[in-house]
C-alpha positions as CSV (number, residue, x, y, z in Angstrom):
1,M,50.1,-40.1,76.7
2,I,49.2,-43.8,77.6
3,D,45.5,-44.4,78.3
4,C,45.5,-47.0,81.1
5,A,42.4,-48.5,82.7
6,C,41.2,-50.4,85.7
7,V,37.8,-51.6,87.0
8,I,36.7,-51.2,90.6
9,H,33.4,-52.5,91.5
10,G,31.8,-53.5,94.8
11,T,33.9,-54.1,97.9
12,G,36.4,-56.7,96.7
13,Y,39.1,-54.0,96.6
14,S,39.5,-50.7,98.4
15,W,40.3,-47.5,96.7
16,E,43.8,-47.8,97.9
17,Y,44.4,-50.3,95.1
18,V,43.5,-47.8,92.5
19,D,45.8,-45.2,94.0
20,K,48.7,-47.8,94.1
21,L,48.2,-48.8,90.5
22,Y,48.2,-45.0,89.5
23,N,51.3,-44.4,91.5
24,M,53.2,-47.4,90.1
25,L,52.3,-46.3,86.6
26,N,53.4,-42.8,87.2
27,R,56.6,-44.0,88.8
28,V,57.7,-45.7,85.6
29,H,56.1,-43.3,83.2
30,P,56.1,-39.8,84.8
31,K,53.3,-37.5,83.4
32,R,52.6,-39.9,80.6
33,I,49.7,-41.8,82.2
34,Q,46.0,-41.1,81.9
35,L,44.1,-43.5,84.3
36,H,40.5,-44.4,83.3
37,V,38.6,-45.8,86.1
38,Y,35.5,-47.9,85.3
39,T,33.3,-47.9,88.4
40,E,29.8,-47.4,89.9
41,A,28.0,-44.1,89.4
42,S,28.0,-43.6,93.1
43,R,31.8,-43.9,93.6
44,S,33.8,-40.6,93.5
45,V,37.0,-40.5,91.4
46,P,39.7,-37.8,91.8
47,K,39.8,-35.2,89.2
48,H,43.2,-36.3,87.8
49,M,41.6,-39.6,86.8
50,I,38.8,-40.2,84.2
51,K,35.7,-41.8,85.5
52,H,33.5,-44.1,83.4
53,E,30.3,-45.2,85.0
54,L,29.6,-48.9,84.8
55,E,26.1,-49.9,84.0
56,E,24.7,-52.3,86.6
57,W,23.7,-55.5,85.0
58,P,20.9,-57.4,86.7
59,G,21.3,-61.2,87.3
60,I,25.1,-61.0,87.6
61,S,26.2,-62.5,91.0
62,G,28.7,-64.7,92.7
63,P,32.4,-64.4,93.4
64,K,33.3,-63.5,89.8
65,K,30.7,-60.8,89.5
66,S,33.3,-58.0,89.2
67,W,35.0,-59.9,86.4
68,W,31.9,-59.5,84.2
69,Y,32.2,-55.7,84.5
70,K,35.5,-55.8,82.6
71,L,33.4,-56.4,79.5
72,Q,32.4,-52.7,79.7
73,L,36.0,-51.8,78.8
74,F,34.9,-52.7,75.3
75,N,32.0,-50.2,75.4
76,R,32.8,-47.6,72.7
77,D,30.1,-45.3,74.2
78,L,32.4,-44.9,77.3
79,F,35.7,-44.6,75.6
80,N,36.8,-44.9,72.0
81,G,40.6,-45.2,71.9
82,N,43.4,-47.6,72.8
83,L,43.5,-49.0,76.4
84,L,46.2,-50.6,78.4
85,Y,44.2,-52.4,81.2
86,F,45.4,-53.7,84.5
87,D,43.7,-55.6,87.3
88,L,43.9,-53.9,90.6
89,D,46.2,-56.5,92.1
90,T,48.8,-56.0,89.4
91,V,52.3,-55.0,90.5
92,I,54.2,-52.8,88.0
93,V,58.0,-52.7,88.5
94,R,59.2,-51.3,85.1
95,E,58.0,-49.6,82.0
96,V,55.0,-51.0,80.3
97,D,55.1,-48.9,77.1
98,W,56.5,-51.9,75.2
99,A,52.9,-53.1,75.1
100,T,51.6,-50.0,73.4
101,K,53.9,-50.8,70.4
102,L,52.1,-54.1,69.8
103,D,49.9,-54.4,66.7
104,L,46.3,-53.1,67.4
105,N,44.8,-55.5,64.9
106,Y,45.0,-57.9,67.8
107,L,43.8,-58.0,71.4
108,W,46.9,-58.6,73.6
109,G,46.9,-60.3,77.0
110,I,49.1,-62.4,79.2
111,R,49.2,-66.1,78.5
112,D,47.5,-67.8,81.4
113,F,50.0,-69.4,83.9
114,R,47.9,-72.6,83.9
115,Y,49.7,-73.6,80.6
116,L,52.4,-74.8,82.9
117,Q,50.1,-77.6,83.9
118,T,48.5,-78.2,80.5
119,P,50.9,-76.9,77.7
120,H,48.4,-77.6,74.9
121,K,45.9,-75.0,76.2
122,Q,46.1,-71.4,75.0
123,N,44.1,-69.4,77.6
124,L,44.2,-65.7,78.1
125,N,44.8,-64.1,81.5
126,S,42.9,-60.8,81.5
127,S,44.9,-59.2,84.3
128,M,46.7,-57.1,81.7
129,M,45.4,-56.3,78.2
130,W,46.3,-53.9,75.4
131,F,43.5,-53.3,72.7
132,S,41.8,-50.9,70.5
133,V,38.3,-50.1,71.7
134,P,37.3,-49.1,68.1
135,Q,38.7,-52.4,66.7
136,F,37.3,-54.8,69.4
137,G,34.6,-52.8,71.2
138,R,30.9,-52.4,70.5
139,P,28.3,-50.0,71.9
140,I,26.6,-51.8,74.7
141,V,22.8,-52.0,73.9
142,T,20.7,-52.2,77.1
143,G,17.1,-52.2,78.0
144,K,17.2,-48.6,79.3
């Protein structure tokens, strides 16, 4: 089983994007995908997916607000295994299990495409990541 994850928060994407991601993953890996959906407490998630409730963080605003909620993928209190994460606008056309064979002593992501403009920069594009939550995660301590 491959534990895959996505984050849906707010109104930037409709639920249709989650369904499409799940269907693409299942098309290339039939019956081997477990999709973890990180979302608001108020959003319902189908029973064949695993819901993780995002904590609302005060003071986060602006067009990149949803990006900050990706940090909760690293919350060991929500999930404590290995995750293959995808942004909701990712298109999957072939198997992705090659990523699960990468060394979990590292956090893996896609090299940011902007390196084409500035080859000396080494930036991470977080639209696809493979990592060990126990290795890189932390319990999120809040004021609750």
